[in-house]
ROLODO-815972 format. One record per atom (N, C-alpha, C): residue number from 1; atom name; x, y, z. Coordinates in Angstrom, 3 decimals, decimal comma, padded with zeros to 6 digits. Last residue first. Layout:
N
+-----+-------+----------+----------+----------+
! num ! atomo !        u !        v !        w !
+-----+-------+----------+----------+----------+
! NUM !    CA !        X !        Y !        Z !
...
+-----+-------+----------+----------+----------+
//
This chain:
114
+-----+-------+----------+----------+----------+
! num ! atomo !        u !        v !        w !
+-----+-------+----------+----------+----------+
! 114 !     N !  062,021 !  077,236 ! -005,636 !
! 114 !    CA !  061,387 !  076,140 ! -004,926 !
! 114 !     C !  062,392 !  075,111 ! -004,523 !
! 113 !     N !  061,332 !  080,330 ! -006,981 !
! 113 !    CA !  062,315 !  079,548 ! -006,232 !
! 113 !     C !  061,560 !  078,469 ! -005,477 !
! 112 !     N !  060,436 !  081,583 ! -010,100 !
! 112 !    CA !  059,946 !  080,871 ! -008,918 !
! 112 !     C !  061,117 !  080,123 ! -008,280 !
! 111 !     N !  059,770 !  084,333 ! -012,116 !
! 111 !    CA !  060,826 !  083,514 ! -011,510 !
! 111 !     C !  060,269 !  082,908 ! -010,228 !
! 110 !     N !  058,525 !  085,485 ! -015,183 !
! 110 !    CA !  058,193 !  085,019 ! -013,841 !
! 110 !     C !  059,298 !  084,112 ! -013,331 !
! 109 !     N !  057,881 !  088,257 ! -017,221 !
! 109 !    CA !  058,788 !  087,164 ! -016,910 !
! 109 !     C !  058,552 !  086,781 ! -015,460 !
! 108 !     N !  055,217 !  089,332 ! -019,405 !
! 108 !    CA !  056,001 !  089,395 ! -018,190 !
! 108 !     C !  056,884 !  088,160 ! -018,061 !
! 107 !     N !  053,142 !  091,403 ! -021,360 !
! 107 !    CA !  054,142 !  090,325 ! -021,343 !
! 107 !     C !  054,981 !  090,467 ! -020,081 !
! 106 !     N !  051,204 !  093,226 ! -020,685 !
! 106 !    CA !  051,030 !  092,430 ! -021,897 !
! 106 !     C !  051,941 !  091,216 ! -021,883 !
! 105 !     N !  049,571 !  094,763 ! -018,039 !
! 105 !    CA !  050,705 !  093,936 ! -018,434 !
! 105 !     C !  050,353 !  093,134 ! -019,683 !
! 104 !     N !  048,411 !  098,130 ! -018,227 !
! 104 !    CA !  048,117 !  096,710 ! -018,050 !
! 104 !     C !  049,264 !  095,895 ! -018,647 !
! 103 !     N !  048,749 !  100,880 ! -018,595 !
! 103 !    CA !  049,592 !  100,167 ! -017,618 !
! 103 !     C !  049,175 !  098,732 ! -017,348 !
! 102 !     N !  047,470 !  101,938 ! -020,807 !
! 102 !    CA !  046,770 !  102,018 ! -019,524 !
! 102 !     C !  047,463 !  101,199 ! -018,420 !
! 101 !     N !  049,171 !  101,229 ! -022,870 !
! 101 !    CA !  049,109 !  102,636 ! -022,476 !
! 101 !     C !  048,452 !  102,790 ! -021,106 !
! 100 !     N !  050,611 !  098,041 ! -021,857 !
! 100 !    CA !  049,785 !  098,920 ! -022,678 !
! 100 !     C !  049,857 !  100,351 ! -022,168 !
!  99 !     N !  053,953 !  096,552 ! -021,654 !
!  99 !    CA !  052,620 !  096,894 ! -021,177 !
!  99 !     C !  051,897 !  097,808 ! -022,154 !
!  98 !     N !  056,550 !  094,141 ! -021,118 !
!  98 !    CA !  055,876 !  095,138 ! -021,947 !
!  98 !     C !  054,468 !  095,352 ! -021,411 !
!  97 !     N !  057,692 !  092,924 ! -018,883 !
!  97 !    CA !  058,509 !  093,130 ! -020,077 !
!  97 !     C !  057,894 !  094,144 ! -021,026 !
!  96 !     N !  057,772 !  092,891 ! -015,430 !
!  96 !    CA !  056,987 !  093,289 ! -016,597 !
!  96 !     C !  057,939 !  093,580 ! -017,752 !
!  95 !     N !  058,508 !  090,187 ! -013,453 !
!  95 !    CA !  059,068 !  091,390 ! -014,061 !
!  95 !     C !  058,284 !  091,687 ! -015,325 !
!  94 !     N !  057,818 !  088,657 ! -010,370 !
!  94 !    CA !  057,392 !  088,895 ! -011,744 !
!  94 !     C !  058,004 !  090,205 ! -012,228 !
!  93 !     N !  058,695 !  086,045 ! -008,119 !
!  93 !    CA !  058,798 !  087,448 ! -008,539 !
!  93 !     C !  058,454 !  087,552 ! -010,019 !
!  92 !     N !  058,484 !  084,091 ! -005,270 !
!  92 !    CA !  058,010 !  084,267 ! -006,641 !
!  92 !     C !  058,103 !  085,750 ! -006,985 !
!  91 !     N !  059,705 !  081,693 ! -003,009 !
!  91 !    CA !  059,731 !  083,075 ! -003,505 !
!  91 !     C !  059,242 !  083,085 ! -004,935 !
!  90 !     N !  059,156 !  079,074 ! -002,317 !
!  90 !    CA !  059,575 !  079,997 ! -001,260 !
!  90 !     C !  059,581 !  081,457 ! -001,702 !
!  89 !     N !  057,291 !  076,309 ! -002,756 !
!  89 !    CA !  057,619 !  077,574 ! -003,426 !
!  89 !     C !  057,928 !  078,581 ! -002,327 !
!  88 !     N !  058,426 !  073,126 ! -002,089 !
!  88 !    CA !  057,770 !  074,300 ! -001,522 !
!  88 !     C !  058,231 !  075,530 ! -002,287 !
!  87 !     N !  057,793 !  069,811 ! -003,421 !
!  87 !    CA !  058,608 !  070,954 ! -003,050 !
!  87 !     C !  057,763 !  072,064 ! -002,469 !
!  86 !     N !  058,161 !  066,611 ! -005,049 !
!  86 !    CA !  057,415 !  067,589 ! -004,270 !
!  86 !     C !  058,343 !  068,741 ! -003,913 !
!  85 !     N !  057,928 !  063,560 ! -006,463 !
!  85 !    CA !  058,457 !  064,898 ! -006,708 !
!  85 !     C !  057,563 !  065,869 ! -005,950 !
!  84 !     N !  058,782 !  060,312 ! -005,563 !
!  84 !    CA !  057,808 !  061,388 ! -005,399 !
!  84 !     C !  058,507 !  062,721 ! -005,618 !
!  83 !     N !  059,226 !  057,093 ! -006,973 !
!  83 !    CA !  059,807 !  058,393 ! -006,639 !
!  83 !     C !  058,684 !  059,413 ! -006,548 !
!  82 !     N !  057,449 !  055,067 ! -007,402 !
!  82 !    CA !  058,649 !  054,750 ! -006,624 !
!  82 !     C !  059,347 !  056,038 ! -006,173 !
!  81 !     N !  053,842 !  055,024 ! -007,474 !
!  81 !    CA !  055,145 !  055,627 ! -007,761 !
!  81 !     C !  056,243 !  055,120 ! -006,835 !
!  80 !     N !  051,297 !  054,196 ! -006,832 !
!  80 !    CA !  052,064 !  053,359 ! -007,755 !
!  80 !     C !  053,510 !  053,823 ! -007,925 !
!  79 !     N !  050,295 !  056,209 ! -005,155 !
!  79 !    CA !  050,327 !  054,833 ! -004,679 !
!  79 !     C !  051,211 !  053,925 ! -005,538 !
!  78 !     N !  050,292 !  058,534 ! -006,698 !
!  78 !    CA !  051,185 !  058,456 ! -005,542 !
!  78 !     C !  051,342 !  057,005 ! -005,073 !
!  77 !     N !  050,223 !  057,729 ! -010,225 !
!  77 !    CA !  049,585 !  058,143 ! -008,975 !
!  77 !     C !  050,567 !  057,918 ! -007,829 !
!  76 !     N !  052,766 !  058,875 ! -012,551 !
!  76 !    CA !  051,844 !  057,900 ! -011,983 !
!  76 !     C !  051,137 !  058,500 ! -010,774 !
!  75 !     N !  053,672 !  060,603 ! -015,544 !
!  75 !    CA !  053,606 !  060,534 ! -014,084 !
!  75 !     C !  052,501 !  059,581 ! -013,630 !
!  74 !     N !  054,794 !  058,597 ! -018,297 !
!  74 !    CA !  053,895 !  059,611 ! -017,754 !
!  74 !     C !  053,904 !  059,499 ! -016,238 !
!  73 !     N !  057,792 !  058,169 ! -020,291 !
!  73 !    CA !  056,756 !  057,755 ! -019,350 !
!  73 !     C !  055,889 !  058,924 ! -018,929 !
!  72 !     N !  060,101 !  058,858 ! -021,639 !
!  72 !    CA !  059,124 !  058,001 ! -022,317 !
!  72 !     C !  057,990 !  057,536 ! -021,408 !
!  71 !     N !  060,669 !  062,393 ! -021,088 !
!  71 !    CA !  060,905 !  060,982 ! -020,803 !
!  71 !     C !  059,845 !  060,142 ! -021,499 !
!  70 !     N !  059,981 !  065,006 ! -021,685 !
!  70 !    CA !  061,395 !  064,638 ! -021,682 !
!  70 !     C !  061,681 !  063,172 ! -021,371 !
!  69 !     N !  057,151 !  065,181 ! -021,531 !
!  69 !    CA !  057,861 !  065,614 ! -022,730 !
!  69 !     C !  059,263 !  065,017 ! -022,794 !
!  68 !     N !  056,482 !  064,265 ! -018,961 !
!  68 !    CA !  055,874 !  063,638 ! -020,144 !
!  68 !     C !  056,671 !  063,944 ! -021,407 !
!  67 !     N !  057,944 !  066,069 ! -017,425 !
!  67 !    CA !  058,251 !  064,638 ! -017,334 !
!  67 !     C !  057,694 !  063,912 ! -018,550 !
!  66 !     N !  056,643 !  068,426 ! -018,113 !
!  66 !    CA !  058,045 !  068,255 ! -018,483 !
!  66 !     C !  058,458 !  066,791 ! -018,405 !
!  65 !     N !  054,123 !  067,982 ! -016,914 !
!  65 !    CA !  054,233 !  068,092 ! -018,376 !
!  65 !     C !  055,669 !  067,893 ! -018,848 !
!  64 !     N !  054,858 !  068,062 ! -014,211 !
!  64 !    CA !  054,324 !  066,814 ! -014,774 !
!  64 !     C !  054,403 !  066,831 ! -016,299 !
!  63 !     N !  055,585 !  070,777 ! -014,087 !
!  63 !    CA !  056,588 !  069,745 ! -013,814 !
!  63 !     C !  056,133 !  068,404 ! -014,394 !
!  62 !     N !  053,095 !  071,993 ! -014,651 !
!  62 !    CA !  054,237 !  072,207 ! -015,541 !
!  62 !     C !  055,320 !  071,159 ! -015,332 !
!  61 !     N !  051,549 !  071,161 ! -012,444 !
!  61 !    CA !  051,153 !  070,765 ! -013,802 !
!  61 !     C !  052,334 !  070,912 ! -014,762 !
!  60 !     N !  052,960 !  072,442 ! -010,376 !
!  60 !    CA !  052,805 !  070,982 ! -010,372 !
!  60 !     C !  052,443 !  070,471 ! -011,762 !
!  59 !     N !  052,594 !  075,141 ! -011,092 !
!  59 !    CA !  053,934 !  074,567 ! -011,096 !
!  59 !     C !  053,870 !  073,041 ! -011,117 !
!  58 !     N !  049,815 !  075,427 ! -010,748 !
!  58 !    CA !  050,401 !  075,621 ! -012,076 !
!  58 !     C !  051,793 !  074,997 ! -012,163 !
!  57 !     N !  049,625 !  074,991 ! -007,986 !
!  57 !    CA !  048,940 !  074,096 ! -008,933 !
!  57 !     C !  049,538 !  074,205 ! -010,323 !
!  56 !     N !  051,100 !  077,114 ! -006,933 !
!  56 !    CA !  051,524 !  075,740 ! -006,661 !
!  56 !     C !  050,868 !  074,741 ! -007,625 !
!  55 !     N !  049,626 !  079,363 ! -007,641 !
!  55 !    CA !  050,953 !  079,169 ! -008,223 !
!  55 !     C !  051,415 !  077,726 ! -008,051 !
!  54 !     N !  047,248 !  080,061 ! -006,446 !
!  54 !    CA !  047,214 !  079,056 ! -007,502 !
!  54 !     C !  048,573 !  078,797 ! -008,164 !
!  53 !     N !  048,289 !  083,334 ! -005,387 !
!  53 !    CA !  047,307 !  082,248 ! -005,436 !
!  53 !     C !  047,514 !  081,344 ! -006,633 !
!  52 !     N !  050,988 !  084,473 ! -003,597 !
!  52 !    CA !  050,423 !  084,343 ! -004,944 !
!  52 !     C !  049,524 !  083,125 ! -004,989 !
!  51 !     N !  052,370 !  084,697 ! -001,286 !
!  51 !    CA !  050,997 !  085,195 ! -001,279 !
!  51 !     C !  050,350 !  085,137 ! -002,665 !
!  50 !     N !  054,251 !  081,686 ! -000,540 !
!  50 !    CA !  054,108 !  083,064 ! -001,020 !
!  50 !     C !  052,648 !  083,469 ! -000,959 !
!  49 !     N !  054,557 !  079,042 ! -000,006 !
!  49 !    CA !  054,793 !  079,965 !  001,106 !
!  49 !     C !  054,716 !  081,431 !  000,672 !
!  48 !     N !  053,005 !  076,230 ! -001,034 !
!  48 !    CA !  053,217 !  077,614 ! -001,455 !
!  48 !     C !  053,355 !  078,501 ! -000,234 !
!  47 !     N !  053,794 !  072,908 ! -002,119 !
!  47 !    CA !  053,365 !  073,848 ! -001,082 !
!  47 !     C !  053,720 !  075,251 ! -001,544 !
!  46 !     N !  052,622 !  071,025 ! -004,969 !
!  46 !    CA !  053,647 !  071,782 ! -004,256 !
!  46 !     C !  053,005 !  072,604 ! -003,142 !
!  45 !     N !  051,260 !  067,790 ! -005,318 !
!  45 !    CA !  051,036 !  069,247 ! -005,301 !
!  45 !     C !  052,108 !  069,938 ! -004,456 !
!  44 !     N !  053,560 !  065,398 ! -006,773 !
!  44 !    CA !  052,599 !  065,797 ! -005,742 !
!  44 !     C !  052,376 !  067,300 ! -005,816 !
!  43 !     N !  054,081 !  063,301 ! -009,306 !
!  43 !    CA !  054,265 !  064,714 ! -008,975 !
!  43 !     C !  053,161 !  065,096 ! -008,006 !
!  42 !     N !  055,735 !  060,196 ! -009,405 !
!  42 !    CA !  054,489 !  060,915 ! -009,136 !
!  42 !     C !  054,835 !  062,355 ! -008,775 !
!  41 !     N !  057,277 !  057,725 ! -011,436 !
!  41 !    CA !  057,358 !  059,026 ! -010,770 !
!  41 !     C !  055,958 !  059,593 ! -010,573 !
!  40 !     N !  059,003 !  054,687 ! -011,583 !
!  40 !    CA !  057,707 !  055,348 ! -011,726 !
!  40 !     C !  057,717 !  056,599 ! -010,849 !
!  39 !     N !  062,238 !  054,408 ! -013,106 !
!  39 !    CA !  061,367 !  054,397 ! -011,932 !
!  39 !     C !  060,053 !  055,117 ! -012,233 !
!  38 !     N !  062,922 !  052,437 ! -016,023 !
!  38 !    CA !  062,828 !  053,746 ! -015,384 !
!  38 !     C !  061,924 !  053,662 ! -014,161 !
!  37 !     N !  065,069 !  049,744 ! -016,535 !
!  37 !    CA !  063,694 !  050,138 ! -016,249 !
!  37 !     C !  063,694 !  051,491 ! -015,524 !
!  36 !     N !  067,642 !  050,014 ! -019,034 !
!  36 !    CA !  067,152 !  049,754 ! -017,690 !
!  36 !     C !  065,724 !  050,251 ! -017,534 !
!  35 !     N !  068,076 !  050,249 ! -021,781 !
!  35 !    CA !  069,077 !  049,580 ! -020,964 !
!  35 !     C !  068,580 !  049,263 ! -019,565 !
!  34 !     N !  066,025 !  051,632 ! -022,970 !
!  34 !    CA !  066,355 !  050,332 ! -023,516 !
!  34 !     C !  067,311 !  049,561 ! -022,610 !
!  33 !     N !  065,938 !  054,026 ! -021,626 !
!  33 !    CA !  064,787 !  053,143 ! -021,509 !
!  33 !     C !  065,094 !  051,745 ! -022,025 !
!  32 !     N !  068,348 !  055,222 ! -022,473 !
!  32 !    CA !  068,181 !  054,806 ! -021,087 !
!  32 !     C !  067,041 !  053,810 ! -020,937 !
!  31 !     N !  069,688 !  054,087 ! -025,618 !
!  31 !    CA !  068,800 !  054,933 ! -024,835 !
!  31 !     C !  068,589 !  054,354 ! -023,445 !
!  30 !     N !  073,176 !  053,267 ! -025,828 !
!  30 !    CA !  071,785 !  052,882 ! -025,989 !
!  30 !     C !  070,917 !  053,839 ! -025,186 !
!  29 !     N !  075,842 !  054,974 ! -027,461 !
!  29 !    CA !  075,113 !  054,606 ! -026,253 !
!  29 !     C !  073,699 !  054,193 ! -026,608 !
!  28 !     N !  077,230 !  056,069 ! -029,590 !
!  28 !    CA !  077,697 !  054,814 ! -029,055 !
!  28 !     C !  076,961 !  054,342 ! -027,818 !
!  27 !     N !  075,950 !  058,280 ! -030,550 !
!  27 !    CA !  077,076 !  058,503 ! -029,648 !
!  27 !     C !  077,538 !  057,218 ! -028,976 !
!  26 !     N !  074,214 !  057,909 ! -032,571 !
!  26 !    CA !  073,698 !  057,631 ! -031,232 !
!  26 !     C !  074,784 !  057,777 ! -030,170 !
!  25 !     N !  075,726 !  058,495 ! -034,865 !
!  25 !    CA !  074,634 !  059,387 ! -034,495 !
!  25 !     C !  074,085 !  059,139 ! -033,092 !
!  24 !     N !  079,299 !  058,346 ! -034,570 !
!  24 !    CA !  078,025 !  057,645 ! -034,677 !
!  24 !     C !  076,902 !  058,560 ! -034,218 !
!  23 !     N !  081,563 !  059,613 ! -033,962 !
!  23 !    CA !  080,969 !  059,985 ! -035,245 !
!  23 !     C !  079,651 !  059,268 ! -035,465 !
!  22 !     N !  082,152 !  060,939 ! -030,708 !
!  22 !    CA !  081,901 !  059,814 ! -031,594 !
!  22 !     C !  081,308 !  060,332 ! -032,886 !
!  21 !     N !  083,953 !  061,800 ! -027,761 !
!  21 !    CA !  083,321 !  062,175 ! -029,017 !
!  21 !     C !  083,173 !  060,945 ! -029,903 !
!  20 !     N !  085,361 !  061,286 ! -025,467 !
!  20 !    CA !  083,985 !  060,825 ! -025,527 !
!  20 !     C !  083,269 !  061,213 ! -026,800 !
!  19 !     N !  087,996 !  061,891 ! -025,510 !
!  19 !    CA !  087,117 !  062,859 ! -024,858 !
!  19 !     C !  085,648 !  062,447 ! -024,912 !
!  18 !     N !  089,277 !  060,014 ! -027,048 !
!  18 !    CA !  089,405 !  059,891 ! -025,601 !
!  18 !     C !  088,505 !  060,865 ! -024,857 !
!  17 !     N !  088,752 !  060,848 ! -029,635 !
!  17 !    CA !  088,152 !  059,590 ! -029,169 !
!  17 !     C !  088,222 !  059,494 ! -027,649 !
!  16 !     N !  090,287 !  063,168 ! -029,770 !
!  16 !    CA !  088,834 !  063,251 ! -029,913 !
!  16 !     C !  088,150 !  062,006 ! -029,398 !
!  15 !     N !  092,871 !  062,084 ! -029,501 !
!  15 !    CA !  092,353 !  063,026 ! -028,501 !
!  15 !     C !  090,850 !  063,145 ! -028,570 !
!  14 !     N !  093,054 !  060,544 ! -031,833 !
!  14 !    CA !  093,130 !  059,887 ! -030,523 !
!  14 !     C !  092,572 !  060,798 ! -029,427 !
!  13 !     N !  092,841 !  062,582 ! -033,768 !
!  13 !    CA !  091,892 !  061,464 ! -033,761 !
!  13 !     C !  091,891 !  060,768 ! -032,406 !
!  12 !     N !  095,019 !  064,204 ! -033,083 !
!  12 !    CA !  093,665 !  064,746 ! -033,057 !
!  12 !     C !  092,622 !  063,641 ! -033,000 !
!  11 !     N !  097,146 !  062,404 ! -033,491 !
!  11 !    CA !  096,912 !  062,977 ! -032,166 !
!  11 !     C !  095,500 !  063,540 ! -032,043 !
!  10 !     N !  096,892 !  061,966 ! -036,267 !
!  10 !    CA !  096,760 !  060,847 ! -035,327 !
!  10 !     C !  096,460 !  061,356 ! -033,926 !
!   9 !     N !  097,397 !  064,530 ! -037,270 !
!   9 !    CA !  096,100 !  063,894 ! -037,524 !
!   9 !     C !  095,853 !  062,742 ! -036,556 !
!   8 !     N !  100,066 !  064,856 ! -036,383 !
!   8 !    CA !  099,024 !  065,767 ! -035,922 !
!   8 !     C !  097,639 !  065,153 ! -036,114 !
!   7 !     N !  101,336 !  062,817 ! -037,843 !
!   7 !    CA !  101,376 !  062,799 ! -036,384 !
!   7 !     C !  100,279 !  063,694 ! -035,803 !
!   6 !     N !  100,886 !  063,745 ! -040,442 !
!   6 !    CA !  100,355 !  062,451 ! -040,037 !
!   6 !     C !  100,294 !  062,343 ! -038,516 !
!   5 !     N !  102,329 !  066,144 ! -040,364 !
!   5 !    CA !  100,890 !  066,162 ! -040,616 !
!   5 !     C !  100,217 !  064,877 ! -040,178 !
!   4 !     N !  104,944 !  065,109 ! -039,940 !
!   4 !    CA !  104,368 !  066,044 ! -038,976 !
!   4 !     C !  102,842 !  066,103 ! -039,122 !
!   3 !     N !  105,316 !  063,655 ! -042,225 !
!   3 !    CA !  105,263 !  062,930 ! -040,951 !
!   3 !     C !  104,631 !  063,826 ! -039,891 !
!   2 !     N !  103,156 !  064,895 ! -044,862 !
!   2 !    CA !  104,419 !  064,786 ! -044,146 !
!   2 !     C !  104,220 !  064,010 ! -042,850 !
!   1 !     N !  101,525 !  063,617 ! -047,625 !
!   1 !    CA !  101,392 !  064,116 ! -046,275 !
!   1 !     C !  102,721 !  063,894 ! -045,559 !
+-----+-------+----------+----------+----------+
//
């Protein structure tokens, strides 16, 4: 290996290490749950300023499900929680992706602003 190749390899190794890259599978960090206590979270029912019925209940359930999936904890009751998740649905729009011959919706995309 030439000096130029050695210098290039050294620069790449130092540059990769300084950018936070690691060859370890855990990236050199401990999981959040192992390093500190996670706050207890409660998902309150959302408010709904649109004319779509039951949208606030479905969104509250979906947010609670995401907390269960993405964290090692489950949502708590309002009395036990340190953090409260709440919001107001301000706009909801649906786009039909596919339909039947009789114009009934088979598949749609839904966007909610909250």
